Structures are given as structure tokens and as C-alpha cells.
N, C-alpha and C positions, 0 to 999 in steps of 0.2 A: 313675039320676039322683040326685044328692045333694040333701040337704035345702035347700041354698041355691040350687038351680036349675041348678048346673053339671053337665055330663055327664062321667062318668068311665068310661073304657073298662074292660071286664071284664078282670081280672087285672093291671091297671096299678097300681103302688104310687105314692102321692103322694111327690114329691121335697121334702126339707126346704129351706127358704130359708136361704142362708148369711148369717151375721151380719156378715161382712166387708164393709167399704165398698168401692165400686167403685174400682179403681186401686191397692189396697193388697195387697202380696204376702203370702202366708201366712208364718208364722214360720219354717218349714223352709227356705223359699227365702232368707230374709234370713240365716240361719245359713250357708247354702252360700256366699253372696256374701262374708260376713265371712271365712270360711275361705280362699276363693280370694284375697282381698285380703291376708290375713296371709301366705299361702304366697308370693305374689309379692313382698311386702316382705322376707321372709326371704331369698329368692333374690337379690334386688337387693343387700341388705346383704352377703350372703355373697360375691357376685360382686365387690363393691367391696373387701372385705377381701382376697380372693384377689388382686385386681389390685394392691392396695397392697403385699401381701406379696411379689409377684413383681416389683415395680417396681425396675428396675435401669438407671439412666440413665447410669452412668459409661461413657464411650466406651472401646472396645477398639482404637481406631485411634491412629496416631502423628500427633498434631496439636499443635504447639507446640515447646517447648524440651526437649531430652533430652541426656543425656551422663553421663559418669562420670570421676572423677579419683582416682588413688591416690597418696598422699604418704607419704614415709618419716617416721620419728620426728622428724627435725629440720626437717621442712617441705618438703624438696626433692621435686619431682615425680618419680615413677618412670617409667622408659621404657616405652613400649608400642607395639604395632603394631595395625593395623586390617585386618579381612578382611571381604569381603562374605558375607552369608548368604542362602541361598535356601531355599525350602521352608516348612514350617509351623513357626512359632515357638511359637505358642500355639493352642488350639482355634479361635480367631477371628482370629488375626493371621498372615499369611504374608509371606515375603520378596519381593523382595530388600531387605536393610538391612545396615548396617555394624555389626560387632561389634568392641569394644575388647578387646585381649588384653594384660593387664598382667603384668609380671614381679614376683613377690612379693619385697618387701624383707625384710631380716632384722629381728627384733624386732617391736615393735608398729608398726602403720602405720594411717593414716587412709584411709577410703574415703568419697568423697562422690558421691552420685547425684542428678542433677537430672532431674525428671520433671514433665510437665504433665498434670494431671488435667482432664478435660473432662466437663461435665454436658450431655449431648446431649438430655436430656428437657425437658419443659415445666414440671416442678414442681421446687421447691427441695428439697434434702435436707440433712441435717446431717452434716458430716464429723466423725467422732468420734476418729479416730486412724489411724496407719499402722503397718504391720509392717515387719520387716526384709526387704530383698531377698535376704538370705542367712541364712535361719533356721537356727539351730543352729551357725552359724559366727561371727556377730558376737559379740564379747565385751563391748563396752561402747558404749552409745549416747551420742553427743555431742549429739544432739538433732535436732529437725525445725524447719525455719524455712520461712516462706512469703514469696515475693517480693510485696511489697505494691505496689510501683510500679517501672516500668522493666524492662528485660530483665536476666536473671541475669548478674552480673559487669560490667554496663555502668556507666558513670559516672552517678551519680544514682539507681541502683537502691537499694531499701530492703528489708531483710529484717526480719521480725518473728517472735518465738518462736511456736511452734504452740500454739493452743488450739482447742477445738471451734468450728466456725463454720457458718453457714448458707450453703450453696452453691447459688446461684440457677440456675434452668434456663437452658440455652443460654449458659453462661459457662465460663471456664477459670481455673485457678490453677496457678502454678509452685511446686513443692515441692522443697526441698533436704534430703536425708537424709544425716546424717553418723554414721558408726560406726567403732569401732576393731576391728581384726582382728589376731590374732597369727600370726606366721610358724609354720607347722606342717610339719615334714618329711614328704615324701611319696615313696613308691616310684615308680619310672619307669613302672610299668604301672598306676598309679592312675588312676581315671576323672577326667575334666575336667568341671567343672560350669559351665554357662553360665547366668548369672542374667538372666532375661528379664521378671520381673514383680515388682511391689511390692503387698503386700496393703493395701487401703484399707477401713476400717470406716465405714459410713454408716448413718443411720437415717431412716426415712420413716413418718410416722403411727404411731409406736410400734414399728415393726418394724426390727430391726437386722440388717445383713448385712455380711459381709466378702468382697470380691471382689478379684481380681488385676487391676491395670491395667498395660499394657505399659510397660517402660522400655527405654532403649537397651541392648541386650545387652552384657554384659561378662564376661570370664573373668580369673581371677587364677591364673597358672601357679605351682604349688607348687614349692618348692625340695627338693632331696634332703637338704640339711642347712641348718639355720638358724644354725649356728655360735654358739650361746650358751655362754659359758664358765661354769664353776662359780663361784658367788659366793665372795667372800673377805671375811672380817671380822676378820682377824688384826690385832692392835694392835702397832705398832712399839715397840721397846724403849727409845726415847729418853725416854719419859715414862710414868709409871704411868697406868692406866686411871682415867678420871673417875668419881667416885662421886656419887650424888645429893646428898650433903651439901655438895659443892663447887659445885653448879650452881643457877642460878635459871632458871626456864622462863617464857616469855611467849608469847602468841599474837599473830598479826598484828593490829595495831590496826584495820586496815581490815576485818578479818574476811572471811568468805566472800562477803558481799554485794558487796565491791569487787574480788573476784578470781575472775572467771569465766574458766576456761581455754577454754571453748566453751559454746555454748548447751546447757543441760541438765546442766552439770557445774560444780562449784566447785573452787577450790584455796585452801588456807590454809597459811601458813608458821608454824612453831613454832621458837623460838630458845632455845638454851641459852647462858648466860653463865657463865664461870668466875668465881665470887665469892670463891674462896680465894686464898691467897698463893702457891700452888705451881702449876706447870704440870701439865697432865694431858692425856690423849688420849681421843678418842671415835672409834669406827669401826663402821660398819655401820648397822643399823636399830634405832631405839628400839622398845620394846614399848609399844603403845598400847591402852588400854581406854576404852570409852565409858561415860558416865554420863548418865542421864536423871532429873532431879529427885531426885538423891541415890542412885539405884539403878544398880548395874552392869548393863550390857547385853551380851548375847552377840553383838556385832557382828563379823563376820569381817573380817580384815585381809589384804590381798594385798601382798607386797613387790614393789617395782618398782625399776628402775634408771633413772637420768637421764643417764648417759653413753652413748656409742655402744654398740650391741649387741655389738660385738667387743672392747670394752675391759673393764677390771676393773669388777666390779659396784659396789665401794665402795673407798674409800681412807681411811687413818687421818687424823684432823684433830687437830693439836696445838694445845691451848688454853693460851696464856699467861694470867696473871691479867688479868681484864677482857676477854678476847677471847671471840668468839662462834662457835657452829656452829649450823646450822639444818637443818631438813628439811621437806618438803612432805607434806601429805596431800591426796588427791583423792577426790571422791565425786559422786554424782548429786544434783541438786537438784530433779529432776522425773522422774516415771515415765512415759516416752513410750509404752510399750507399753499401759498402762492409762489413759494420759492423765489423771493425777491427781497431786496433791502427795505427797511422801514421808509415810509413816504417822506419823513422830514426829520430834522435834527434839532433837538432842544438846545438853545444857546444860553438860557438862564432860568433860574428858579426864584420865585418869591415865596418865602417861608415865614409863617407866623407862628410864634410859640403858642402852646396850648393856652387857650383862654385870652389871647391877645389878638386884636384886630389889625395891628400894625405889622407890616411884613419887612423882612430883611432880604436883600437881594444878593444872589451869589451866581457867578458865572460858571457854567458847566458846558459840556458837549456830550449830549446823550441822544441815542436814537429813540424816536417815538413811533412805536408800532400800535398805538391806540390805547395806552393806559399804563399806569404804574401801580406797584404795591408799596405801601408805606408802613414801616415797622414802628413800634413805640420807642420812646426815648429810654436809653439805659445809661448808667454811669460810665464815664470814661470816654475815650476817643476811639476805642477799638470796636469793630463790628462783629456780628455773628453771621456765619456764612449761609444760614438757611432760616426759613420761617415755617411754622408748623400748621397754621390754619388761618382762615379769614375771620374777621370779627363781624358778627351779624349786626 
């Protein structure tokens, strides 16, 4: 018996009384709860990020307007046939569907592809850009446009130049893709490529992806010969060659801002005037160098022809005193692949007449997306709106 009168069994140790208040968990239990809550939060966030990363709402089905058109250098539509396709076109799209088979024209030609992209998901994504349906084949992009209202080609339809846009869930948008392709000779046993997809780059919650959306399949049948003649720049003997001291050079007063050959591309006309008292001749392509803020730039130039692909590449132009000869330059005013402006602006050109090493300077304001196309000289000060082929 203890001193206070309570009975204690032999061998039994007294138990200490806990200081914790009733209903309060020990510290170790609270730590375990916090750890579990943290793990659950991490798992939920990770699952959300994975879901956002995998979010791909662009439909792989044919819903809306689709088609393709191939036009020759002079704008005339190329003949084509259609054939039904069965089987698997893409991993998620199967036939039957109709394929357009186009006969390749000579020279440079324009390909236009119309495709409807569909957001079948519930969330909006940002459409950042489009790729070429024919990667490695397309030589020059004329641009992307979006059909803002109406059906493609219908009266009242309105097209707008492409810029990144928010693409709402459960909506659709008609896209028109234009690019230039060059006739390339092919052997009879060469494989035939059917173009069935167009890459679309989109972003969602900071994640960016590129996926292929289906387009109406098309094939461009290659020629065995493109019949491109060798260029000629010989000057006729009826007048001596023009020197830079006999000429004055001006640029188109409207500038490239007023002369869009197509969406994403500009055209500008430069004109020589014979300011001497004697007749002279110009023939071929002037030498053009670009200047940015007084510094020469290594901008590549590609020579092109404006006459038919089967005609002479250039012809001599006789300039009587006061008469003019002009040539066009072409270039991109927007980078559709990266969906951004050209990296610099040309502020001047140094132009040498054919066969002369002395340059004439002219002030211009032109975007430089990495190169220009230079057309041959023609009589007069009016330009031609298109070119047909490059000169090898």
C-alpha cells in the first residue's frame, strides 16, 4: 500500500500521465498527414501537367472544306484527274476518299491547298503556324490565309493574312496554303508521292506541339523533261551596251508596300532611264547588292524569267535617249514557317547594269527574309506581276 493510501500491485510500474490534451494528435501523426497531403498534391499537379502535355484536340477526320489547285506560271489552271482511294491514308484516317492527280507544268507553278482544321476538344488552343504539305519540295511560300467569313471562293468570302490566333473548342477554321514549286525532271520509274497531311503547330498551357491534320490527297505527276532553255544575255550589235554613266535608276514610287504579288511576298520595280544623248542597249539581269544602314549585306539573289518557260530567258532592250527599261525583284515579307517578321529591313540597293562593274545606288525599304528573286530587263517602266521559272 502506498503512502497516500492507494493499493499498488506487486511488480506493477506506475504509468506516466501524458501531457497531451485530449483530441490532439501526436507530432509524428501530423507529419505523416502533411506528407500524404503533399504527395497527393504533387500527383494531382503532375497528372494535370501530363494531361496538358498530351492534349491534342485537332481532329483527324475530314470535316469541312478540302481541295487543291495547281496553276501554271501565267495563272492558267493545270489539267487533272481524280481517283478514289481506299485503305489507310494516315494512322487515323482511312478511305474511301478522292485523290487529285495533277500534271506538272513546266517552269514554276503555284500550288494552293484548302483545308479545314477542327478543334474537337473543349479547351481553346493557340494556332502558331503551319508547315508545308510538301516538305523539301516547296520552293517559295506565297503565304497562308484564313477564311474569315463565307465559304472559300464564294461571293462575299473574306480572306485575312495568317497570324497566331486562339482556336476555341468545338470550332473550325478554313486555311488556304499557297506555295510555289519548280518543275523537276523525273525518271519513269521514280516513286510517286501522295500528299495527305499538313503540319499544324499549336500550343496549350505552355506546351507546343506539331501534328499533321488531314488534307484532300493530291499527287503532282513529274515530267521526264521540263524543257528549260539555256539563258541568253547576248547584246545585239545595233547599239553599244549601256554603261552606268548613261543611266539613271529609280525605284517604284509605290514601293513594296503597294505591290504585293501574293500574301507573304512583295514585288518592286526598278527602272533605268537613258539620260545620255546616244542610244544604247541593255540585256539580261542587273547585278543587285543589298545595303542595310550603309553596310553591304550578303543577300543571295536568284535569277528568274518572266516570259514563258519555253521562250528565251531574256531579250536585248534598245534604249533611245530618254527611254526606259525596268526589272522586278521579288522577296518574302513574312516568314510563314516561323510565323514572324523578316529579321531586317533593306534600306538601299546597289545595282550594276548588265556587263558593267559600276553600281548605281537607290534608296528602298524592303524586308529581307533571306534572299530575293531578280527578273530580267524589259522595255518600258511597267512591271509584270509574276515570274515563270528560275534560270539555271
